[in-house]
C-alpha positions as CSV (number, residue, x, y, z in Angstrom):
1,M,-110.0,-43.0,69.9
2,S,-112.2,-40.2,71.2
3,Q,-113.9,-37.5,69.1
4,I,-111.2,-34.9,70.2
5,D,-108.4,-37.4,69.5
6,R,-109.5,-37.6,65.9
7,L,-109.3,-33.8,65.6
8,I,-105.8,-33.4,66.9
9,A,-103.2,-32.3,64.3
10,H,-100.9,-35.2,63.4
11,G,-97.8,-33.4,64.7
12,V,-99.4,-32.7,68.1
13,R,-100.9,-36.1,68.7
14,N,-97.9,-37.7,70.4
15,L,-96.5,-34.6,72.0
16,Q,-96.0,-34.3,75.8
17,P,-96.2,-30.8,77.3
18,Y,-92.9,-29.1,78.2
19,Q,-92.2,-29.6,81.9
20,P,-90.9,-26.5,83.6
21,G,-89.1,-26.4,87.0
22,K,-91.5,-27.0,89.9
23,P,-92.9,-23.6,91.2
24,V,-92.2,-22.5,94.7
25,E,-95.9,-21.9,95.3
26,S,-96.7,-25.6,94.4
27,L,-94.2,-26.9,96.9
28,E,-95.6,-24.6,99.6
29,R,-99.1,-25.9,99.0
30,E,-98.1,-29.6,98.8
31,L,-95.8,-29.8,101.8
32,G,-96.6,-26.7,103.8
33,L,-93.0,-25.5,103.6
34,I,-92.0,-21.9,104.0
35,D,-88.2,-21.6,103.5
36,I,-87.8,-22.8,99.9
37,I,-85.1,-22.1,97.4
38,K,-85.6,-22.8,93.7
39,L,-82.5,-23.9,91.8
40,A,-84.4,-25.5,88.9
41,S,-84.9,-23.0,86.1
42,N,-81.6,-21.3,85.6
43,E,-82.9,-17.9,86.7
44,N,-80.8,-15.0,88.0
45,P,-80.7,-15.4,91.8
46,R,-80.0,-11.6,92.1
47,G,-83.4,-10.7,90.8
48,V,-83.7,-7.7,88.5
49,S,-81.8,-4.4,88.1
50,P,-83.2,-1.5,90.0
51,R,-83.4,0.3,86.6
52,V,-85.8,-2.4,85.5
53,V,-88.0,-1.9,88.6
54,S,-88.2,1.9,87.8
55,A,-88.9,1.3,84.1
56,V,-91.7,-1.2,84.8
57,T,-93.3,1.0,87.4
58,E,-93.3,3.9,84.9
59,A,-94.7,1.7,82.1
60,L,-97.7,0.6,84.3
61,S,-99.3,4.0,83.7
62,C,-99.7,3.0,80.0
63,A,-100.8,-0.6,80.6
64,A,-104.3,0.1,79.2
65,R,-102.8,0.8,75.8
66,Y,-101.5,-1.8,73.4
67,P,-97.7,-2.0,73.3
68,D,-95.7,-1.0,70.2
69,G,-96.3,-4.0,68.1
70,S,-92.9,-3.8,66.5
71,G,-91.0,-3.0,69.7
72,N,-89.1,-0.3,67.9
73,S,-87.4,1.3,70.8
74,L,-86.0,-2.0,72.1
75,K,-85.0,-3.0,68.6
76,W,-83.1,0.3,68.2
77,S,-81.3,-0.4,71.4
78,L,-80.4,-4.0,70.5
79,A,-79.3,-3.0,67.0
80,E,-77.0,-0.3,68.4
81,R,-75.6,-2.7,70.9
82,L,-75.1,-5.6,68.4
83,G,-73.9,-3.5,65.5
84,V,-76.8,-4.6,63.2
85,S,-79.7,-2.9,61.5
86,T,-83.1,-3.1,63.1
87,E,-84.4,-5.0,60.1
88,K,-82.3,-8.0,61.3
89,V,-84.0,-8.2,64.8
90,T,-87.1,-10.2,65.6
91,L,-88.6,-9.9,69.1
92,G,-90.3,-12.8,70.9
93,N,-92.2,-13.7,74.0
94,G,-89.0,-15.2,75.4
95,S,-86.5,-17.0,73.1
96,N,-88.8,-20.0,73.0
97,D,-91.2,-17.9,71.0
98,V,-88.5,-17.1,68.5
99,L,-87.5,-20.7,68.2
100,D,-91.1,-21.6,67.5
101,L,-91.4,-18.8,64.9
102,V,-88.4,-20.3,63.0
103,V,-90.1,-23.7,62.8
104,R,-93.5,-22.3,61.8
105,A,-92.0,-20.0,59.2
106,F,-89.7,-22.5,57.4
107,V,-90.5,-26.2,58.2
108,N,-93.1,-28.1,56.3
109,P,-94.6,-31.5,57.3
110,G,-92.1,-34.1,56.4
111,D,-89.1,-31.8,56.3
112,E,-86.2,-33.0,58.5
113,V,-84.8,-31.1,61.5
114,V,-81.5,-32.1,63.0
115,V,-80.9,-31.9,66.8
116,S,-78.4,-33.2,69.3
117,E,-79.0,-35.7,72.0
118,H,-79.4,-34.0,75.4
119,A,-80.4,-30.7,73.7
120,F,-83.1,-28.3,74.8
121,A,-86.5,-30.0,74.6
122,V,-88.3,-27.1,72.8
123,Y,-86.4,-27.9,69.6
124,V,-88.2,-31.3,69.5
125,L,-91.6,-29.9,70.6
126,A,-91.6,-27.2,68.0
127,S,-90.5,-29.5,65.2
128,M,-92.9,-32.3,66.1
129,S,-95.8,-29.9,66.3
130,V,-95.5,-29.2,62.6
131,N,-95.1,-32.9,61.8
132,A,-91.4,-32.6,60.9
133,Q,-89.1,-35.6,60.8
134,L,-86.4,-35.5,63.6
135,R,-82.9,-36.6,63.2
136,V,-81.3,-36.9,66.6
137,V,-77.5,-37.1,66.6
138,P,-75.8,-38.8,69.5
139,A,-73.9,-36.4,71.8
140,S,-70.2,-36.4,72.3
141,G,-69.0,-35.7,75.8
142,Y,-72.5,-34.6,76.7
143,G,-72.2,-31.9,74.1
144,H,-73.0,-31.4,70.4
145,D,-71.1,-33.4,67.9
146,L,-71.2,-30.8,65.2
147,V,-69.3,-32.9,62.6
148,A,-71.8,-35.7,63.0
149,M,-74.7,-33.2,62.9
150,S,-73.5,-31.7,59.6
151,G,-73.1,-35.2,58.4
152,A,-76.7,-36.0,59.3
153,V,-78.0,-33.4,56.9
154,T,-79.8,-34.8,53.8
155,S,-81.6,-33.3,50.9
156,K,-84.7,-33.2,53.1
157,T,-83.2,-31.3,55.9
158,K,-84.5,-27.8,56.4
159,L,-83.2,-26.8,59.8
160,V,-80.4,-27.6,62.4
161,F,-80.6,-26.5,66.0
162,V,-77.4,-25.9,67.9
163,A,-77.5,-24.8,71.6
164,N,-74.4,-23.0,72.6
165,P,-74.0,-23.3,75.5
166,N,-76.3,-26.4,75.7
167,N,-79.1,-26.8,78.2
168,P,-79.1,-29.0,80.3
169,T,-75.5,-30.0,80.1
170,G,-73.7,-26.7,80.1
171,T,-71.3,-27.7,77.4
172,Y,-70.3,-25.4,74.5
173,S,-68.9,-25.6,71.0
174,T,-65.7,-23.6,70.2
175,M,-65.4,-20.9,67.5
176,G,-63.5,-23.3,65.2
177,A,-66.1,-26.1,65.6
178,V,-69.0,-23.7,64.9
179,E,-67.2,-22.2,61.8
180,N,-66.4,-25.7,60.4
181,F,-70.0,-26.8,61.0
182,L,-71.4,-23.7,59.2
183,D,-68.9,-24.1,56.4
184,A,-70.1,-27.7,55.9
185,L,-73.8,-26.8,55.9
186,P,-75.6,-26.4,52.5
187,P,-76.9,-22.8,52.0
188,T,-80.4,-24.3,51.7
189,V,-80.3,-25.4,55.3
190,L,-80.9,-23.0,58.1
191,A,-78.8,-23.1,61.3
192,V,-80.2,-21.8,64.5
193,L,-77.6,-20.9,67.1
194,D,-79.4,-20.7,70.4
195,E,-77.3,-18.5,72.7
196,A,-79.6,-18.2,75.7
197,Y,-76.6,-18.3,78.1
198,F,-74.3,-16.3,75.9
199,E,-73.6,-13.6,78.5
200,Y,-72.3,-16.0,81.1
201,V,-69.5,-17.5,78.9
202,T,-66.0,-16.0,79.5
203,N,-63.9,-18.6,77.6
204,E,-61.9,-17.0,74.8
205,N,-62.6,-19.7,72.2
206,Y,-66.4,-19.3,72.6
207,P,-68.0,-17.8,69.4
208,D,-70.2,-14.7,69.2
209,G,-72.9,-15.8,66.8
210,V,-73.8,-12.3,65.8
211,A,-70.3,-11.7,64.5
212,L,-70.8,-14.7,62.2
213,L,-74.0,-13.5,60.5
214,S,-72.2,-11.5,57.8
215,R,-70.4,-14.7,56.6
216,Y,-73.3,-17.1,56.9
217,P,-76.7,-15.8,55.5
218,N,-78.4,-19.1,56.5
219,L,-77.6,-18.4,60.2
220,I,-80.2,-17.4,62.8
221,V,-78.9,-16.4,66.3
222,V,-81.4,-16.5,69.2
223,R,-80.9,-14.9,72.6
224,T,-82.9,-14.0,75.7
225,F,-83.3,-11.6,78.6
226,S,-84.5,-14.4,80.8
227,K,-81.2,-15.5,82.2
228,A,-78.3,-13.1,82.9
229,Y,-80.6,-10.1,82.7
230,G,-83.1,-11.6,85.2
231,L,-86.3,-11.1,83.2
232,A,-87.5,-14.7,83.1
233,G,-91.0,-13.7,84.4
234,L,-91.4,-11.0,81.8
235,R,-90.5,-13.1,78.7
236,V,-88.4,-11.2,76.2
237,G,-86.2,-13.0,73.6
238,Y,-84.9,-12.0,70.2
239,G,-83.5,-13.4,67.0
240,I,-80.9,-11.9,64.8
241,A,-80.7,-12.9,61.2
242,S,-80.5,-11.6,57.6
243,K,-83.2,-9.0,56.6
244,E,-84.7,-11.7,54.3
245,I,-85.1,-14.3,57.1
246,S,-86.2,-11.7,59.7
247,E,-88.9,-10.5,57.3
248,V,-90.3,-14.0,57.0
249,L,-90.2,-14.5,60.8
250,N,-92.3,-11.3,61.3
251,R,-94.9,-12.7,58.9
252,V,-95.8,-15.4,61.5
253,R,-95.0,-13.4,64.7
254,H,-98.2,-12.8,66.6
255,P,-99.3,-9.1,67.0
256,F,-98.1,-7.6,70.3
257,N,-96.2,-10.8,71.3
258,V,-94.1,-8.8,73.8
259,N,-96.0,-6.7,76.3
260,S,-95.3,-3.1,77.3
261,L,-93.9,-3.9,80.7
262,A,-91.5,-6.4,79.2
263,L,-90.4,-4.0,76.4
264,A,-89.6,-1.3,79.0
265,A,-87.9,-3.8,81.3
266,A,-85.7,-5.2,78.5
267,E,-84.5,-1.8,77.4
268,A,-83.7,-0.8,80.9
269,A,-81.9,-4.1,81.6
270,L,-79.8,-3.6,78.4
271,G,-78.7,-0.3,79.7
272,D,-77.5,-1.5,83.1
273,E,-74.1,-3.0,82.3
274,T,-73.0,-2.9,85.9
275,F,-75.9,-5.2,87.0
276,L,-75.0,-7.6,84.1
277,D,-71.3,-7.6,85.0
278,E,-72.0,-8.3,88.6
279,S,-74.3,-11.1,87.7
280,I,-71.7,-12.7,85.5
281,Q,-69.0,-12.5,88.2
282,Q,-71.3,-13.9,90.9
283,N,-72.2,-16.8,88.6
284,L,-68.5,-17.6,88.0
285,K,-68.0,-17.8,91.8
286,G,-71.2,-19.9,92.2
287,L,-70.0,-22.3,89.5
288,K,-66.7,-22.8,91.4
289,Q,-68.5,-23.2,94.7
290,L,-70.9,-25.8,93.4
291,G,-68.2,-27.7,91.5
292,L,-65.9,-27.9,94.6
293,G,-68.9,-28.9,96.7
294,L,-69.8,-31.7,94.3
295,D,-66.2,-32.9,94.3
296,K,-66.3,-33.1,98.1
297,L,-69.4,-35.3,97.8
298,G,-67.6,-37.6,95.4
299,L,-70.0,-36.8,92.5
300,D,-69.2,-36.5,88.9
301,W,-70.5,-33.4,87.1
302,I,-70.4,-32.0,83.6
303,P,-68.1,-28.9,83.3
304,S,-70.4,-26.0,82.6
305,V,-70.0,-22.5,81.2
306,A,-73.6,-21.5,81.9
307,N,-75.5,-20.8,85.1
308,F,-76.1,-24.4,86.2
309,I,-74.3,-27.6,86.7
310,C,-75.6,-31.1,85.7
311,A,-74.4,-33.6,88.4
312,R,-74.5,-37.3,88.2
313,V,-76.1,-38.5,91.5
314,G,-76.8,-42.1,90.5
315,R,-79.6,-44.5,89.8
316,N,-81.6,-43.0,92.7
317,A,-81.8,-39.6,91.1
318,A,-85.6,-39.5,91.2
319,Q,-85.6,-40.4,94.9
320,I,-82.9,-37.8,95.6
321,Y,-84.8,-35.2,93.8
322,Q,-87.9,-35.9,95.9
323,A,-85.9,-36.0,99.1
324,M,-84.5,-32.5,98.3
325,L,-88.0,-31.2,97.6
326,E,-89.1,-32.3,101.0
327,Q,-86.2,-30.3,102.5
328,G,-87.3,-27.2,100.5
329,V,-84.7,-27.3,97.7
330,I,-86.0,-27.5,94.2
331,V,-83.6,-28.7,91.5
332,R,-84.3,-30.2,88.1
333,P,-84.5,-33.9,87.1
334,V,-83.3,-34.4,83.6
335,A,-84.3,-38.0,82.8
336,N,-86.4,-36.6,79.9
337,Y,-83.2,-35.4,78.4
338,G,-81.7,-38.9,78.4
339,L,-79.9,-38.3,81.6
340,P,-81.8,-40.4,84.2
341,E,-78.9,-40.4,86.7
342,H,-78.4,-36.6,86.7
343,L,-79.9,-33.6,88.4
344,R,-79.4,-30.1,87.1
345,I,-78.7,-27.5,89.7
346,S,-79.0,-23.8,88.9
347,I,-76.4,-21.4,90.4
348,G,-78.0,-19.5,93.3
349,L,-76.7,-17.1,95.9
350,E,-73.7,-18.3,97.9
351,I,-76.0,-19.3,100.9
352,E,-78.4,-21.1,98.5
353,N,-75.6,-23.1,96.9
354,A,-74.3,-24.1,100.3
355,R,-77.7,-25.3,101.4
356,A,-78.3,-27.2,98.1
357,L,-75.0,-29.1,98.6
358,A,-75.9,-29.9,102.2
359,V,-79.4,-31.1,101.4
360,L,-78.1,-33.1,98.4
361,S,-75.6,-34.9,100.7
362,E,-78.4,-35.7,103.2
363,A,-80.8,-36.8,100.4
364,R,-78.2,-39.2,98.9
365,I,-77.8,-40.9,102.3
366,S,-81.6,-41.2,102.9
367,S,-82.2,-42.6,99.4
368,E,-79.7,-45.4,100.0
369,S,-81.0,-46.4,103.4
């Protein structure tokens, strides 16, 4: 063990860094490709709203000044939109930041955190970093088994993470299932409902977490501007919870954790409902296009309500992923989520979806030869 190894905090010692989708620039340098499409990180393929471009351009003139450390203007806009008070809103550098704030604020070494199999990797990373004890509950139909998750709670449990919809599978829990889960949870256990893909879901039985807050004071709802609003590169997320919980989260929130350009962009994006609606409709068409294409290829895929599809491509998934890279199509391997035979494909523009399907078909053939 080296000198540095001896200094590492216990919770961090066995962590592996989060692996994001492969950047386009990296593939350009590695293979000398030019025409590359990235369908790996669940980004909005339409880009950003024109209002966002204008707002960011205007905000640049004040870039030499620190941002509003509390993000008051964005908080007011969010509070008005969601029907809550500003004291219930916590801003983060992306929703990942808010998830990490929750763990740092409430979880002690040795406390238990309950997560689902195949759930977002950040839950595990954040929990392990503070030396928490993880209880991983087997998935049901690739989604959260909320009955089993509430049953896994013990006197040592401090926190339960629920992704709705779930990444990387695209599954979701219904209103009834979420209500029953929250009813079964002791008031001393916090529930984090991660709704990063909330805007994309059109199913009538999908719950709005914010509407549940008045009934469940131990609930924290986390959302982001990175997906449907197209601000993945600017990093703005937010949590909504009781005043008491939000006050604690703000004790550990870093000063100026959301920069001025991001604050301006998020407020502008929130005000452009047309852009959001068009993005949702395009995503629905893309989901259908990709699903039908996968059916034609004879591939099983997990029904998704988000902006991606997780497809089972077989034991050669790693080779297929590499073959697709070599053809300039970046998708996401998900072996680290316990899905070694699957690839996650983000919904792109119509022409991008068609190209991804064609390249996937070729890659399967080449991996078997």
